[in-house]
N, C-alpha and C positions, 0 to 999 in steps of 0.2 A: 488296351490297345490306344482307345484314341485320349487327348487334353494332357497325358502325363511323358515326359519324354527324363529318361535317364541323365545324369549328369556324368559324362567320364572322368571327371577329376574325382568328385568324391562320393559316387552313386547315391545321391541323393535325388528327390524327383524336383522337377524347376517347382512345381504349384505349391514345393512345400511351407510351411509357415517360415521356416529362414530366410526363405526368397523376396527381400525388399520390394522387390519392381511388382509382385503380385500382390500388394497388401490387400488385404480384404476385397478383392477383386471379383465377386461374381460370376464374371462373363469370361474370365480368364480359361477355366476348362473347354467352353464352348467356343471362344477363339480358337485353340489351340487343335480342336474336333475340328472347325471349319477349315482350317489352314490344310489338313493332314485330308479331309476331303476332297479339298480343291485339287489337291498334289495329283491324288488317287484318278481324279477325272482325269484329268492332264494327261496322265500316263498313261491311261486308257484309250486316250483318242491320242496320243500320238508317238505313244511307246517312251522309251528311256531316252531321248535324243536329248543332248545335254540343253540346249537352246529351247525346247518346247515343253521342257518340265521344269523349268524355273518357276515360282510362283511368287508374288512382289506382293506383299498385304503392309499397308498402312494402318496403325491401330493408332487413335486418339483417346488417351485416357485424363484425367484429373488428379494429379497427386495430392498428396496430404498437406499439402501448402496452399491446395486450391488453383495452382496453376496449370495451363493443360501440358500434357506431356506426347507427343508425337513418337511412336517409335517405328522403322520401315523393318521389314521381314522379307527373305530370299529364301524359300522354301522351307520357313517354319525358324532358319535364324537371325536373330538381331543385325543388324548392320549398320554403321554410320551414315546420314544423311546431309552431305555437303551442304543442300541446298536449304538444308533446315534452318541455317542463321541467315539467309537472305531476306532483309527489314525491307517489306513493300508498306510503307504509308497508305494511310487511307485520307481520303480527304472529301467533307460534307459541307455541301453548301445550303444553309437553315435560313429563311429570311434575310436580314442583313449582316449575316455570320456568317465567316469559312472556317471550318473546324479541322486540322491535319492532325491524327493519330498515328502514331508509330512503336511499336515496342522496341524497347531496347533495355533487352535484359541483363541482370549481372553486370549494370552500372551505378556510378555514384552519380548523384545529382551534381556535384561540383565538377565532376568530369565531362560534363555535357556540354555543349555550345551550340547556341541558337541563332541566327542572325537573318534577319530580312534585308536582302538583295533588291534595289530599285523597286521595291514596294509589291514585285511581282513573282519572288522565289524565295522560299525556303530553303535554309540553309543549315543541317543540321551535323556536328562534328563532335566525336569522342574523343578523349585522351588518345584512346588503344588503337588510334588510327581510321575509323569509321567515319565513313563523311556520304552523308543524301542529300540530295537536293531532289525539292519537290515543287514544281511550276504549278505557281497559283491562277486559279480563274481571271485574274486581273488586280488592279492594284489595292492595296491593302494596310490598314494599322494595326499595329498588334494592341491586342486588347489582355490576353493573359497567355501564359505557358506554365504549365504543371506536369513532373516529375512524380510518379505514386506506382508504386507497385510494379517496374519495371516497364510502364508506358507512359510516352511523353505526349501530351495534350497540349496543342498550340490552339489559340481561339484571335479569329483576327476579324475587325470590321471592314467590312467591306465598304471602298471607297470608288464604288462604279456600279451603274445600274444596269440591269439586261434590258437592253431594248433592239430594235430590229429597224431596221431602214430599206427600203427600196432603193438596188441599185439599177438604174439604165443600162442597157446593153447596146452597145451601138453596133 
């Protein structure tokens, strides 16, 4: 009853070895069972109202290539998540350095353009139309930029010092 779902197209189990998405995943059956139990709990609490019986689950796994894979399910059925392609950069200040890291999956290094505007804003553009601006915490000088395994990492030297001054209020 739990964990295995029949595929209407060819009557194979979704958890069969032919299914590439569940490659040796020891948690696949547990995950399916959890979704079913959640659905049953919601139905017992709210009945079969369409808006109340929808269960949304996000599953994060690591693929055979070592890259994370995020899947979204509604009532146990996989759906495409448009927000999955949103690129949010990570900015870290460490000592006298500022490091900006962002994912740019499925792109080639030669199709990525990185610019520093007015020493305070990082511009990243790709040939396929992606444009991302990152406001830096202060003026910086570029040290290095690397693109490896779909991740862009830019390191800058701080041209400013963290300081504090008292301001007289009149």
